[in-house]
N, C-alpha and C positions, 0 to 999 in steps of 0.2 A: 502572379503579380497583383499586388493590391491596387485596387481601384481607388486612388487617393481623393479623386474629386468626389465620389460617392461618400467616402468616410467622412471627408471634410464637410459636406453637406449635411450629413448626420450629426456630426459634432456641433455644427452651427444651429441645427434645431434643438439640440440638447441645451445649448447655451440659451437659445430663446426660450425654452420652457423654464429654465432656472431663472431668467430675469423676469418672467411672469410672476413667478412665486415671490420674488423680491418686492415686486409693486404691492403686494398684499399688507406688507409690514405689520404682521401679526405679532404683537409683543406678549400678549397674554393668552392663556388658553380660553378665557372668557370672551375675547375677541374672535378667537378661531370658531368657537361654538355659535357666535351670532351670525345670523343671515346665512348667505351660501358658501361661506368660505370652507367648510368642512368638506363638502362635495367637490368643490372646486380644487382644493388641495389634493384630495384623493385622486382625481382624475389626471391632474398634471404629474403627480409623482408616478402614477401608473404609465403614463406616456414616457416619462423619462427612463423608466426601467425598460420598457419595450424598445426605445431607441438604443439603449446600451446592448440589449440582446440583438438586435438588427445589426448593430456594428459588429458584435462578436461573430455572428453568423456569416456576415460578409468576409471577415478576415480568415475565418475557418476554411470557407470555400475558396477564396482568392489564393490562400497559401497551400491549398491541397492537404489540410490537415484532417485528421480523423473526425467524422461527424459526431456530433453530440446526440445522445439518446433522450436528454430532456434539457429543459432551459438552464438548470443549474450547471450542468456538465459543460455548457458553453465556456463558463468562466474557469472551469477546471482545465479545460483544453488550453485556453489562453494562458494559464499559469504555466502548465507543463512546457510550453513552448516559449517561455520567458517574455511573453508579451504583458503579462500582469504579474505583479508581486503575490505572493501567498496571501498577505493580509488583504489586498485588494481583491483577490479572487473570492475570498471568504466573504467580504462585505457586500460583493455584488450577488453572490448566491443568497446571502440574507435579504438583500433587496427583491430577489425574485421571489423568495418565500412571502415577502410583504405584499408584492404585486399579485401573487396568486391568492393571497388572502382576500384582498380587495375584489378581484375578480370573480372568485368562486364562492366566497364565504361573506359576501357583502352585507347580508343581514346582521351579522355578529361583529362587525368592525367596531373596535374600541377606539373612539376618537382621541383618547390620550396617546395611544400608539402612533396614530397619523401625525398629531401634533408633534410628538417626539421625533419623529423622522424629519419633519419639517424644520424643526429648531436645531437639531443636531447633526443631521446627516446630508444636508445639501452640499457642503463641501466634499464629500465623498464622490459626487458626480463630477465635480471639478478635477479631482485627482484622477479619476478614471479617463477623463478627456485628455488631461496631460499624458498621461501613460500611452494612450492611443496615439496622441500627436507625436510623441517621441518615437514610437514604434514605426510609424508610417514616414517619419522624417519630413513632416510639414512644418 
């Protein structure tokens, strides 16, 4: 049985991180590169992906689904069990790749990619949250 309280708490944390990114109001790449924004955005995006991974792990465990062998597989499992759409699953797997790059290849991060995720993919986290909320019936 899904622990709705735990999942809702994680979703609230995801929304909180999303709101934090909205506060920056970075409208240009030059603004993004100025000051601490690049590293701050990287860190918050990393946390957002990790929150999504945590939610996926909890759903898999709570529902007794097959365990994932790696982070990307979490979202494949959620798709196979009709929790996420195929498109959402692939998008989240891409986000895991992005997160892995930030964590493990931090010396080679392309700020344009980070800015692109900031500008174009924040709504994907909202869609993920809506899919999870629908699934748990909250």
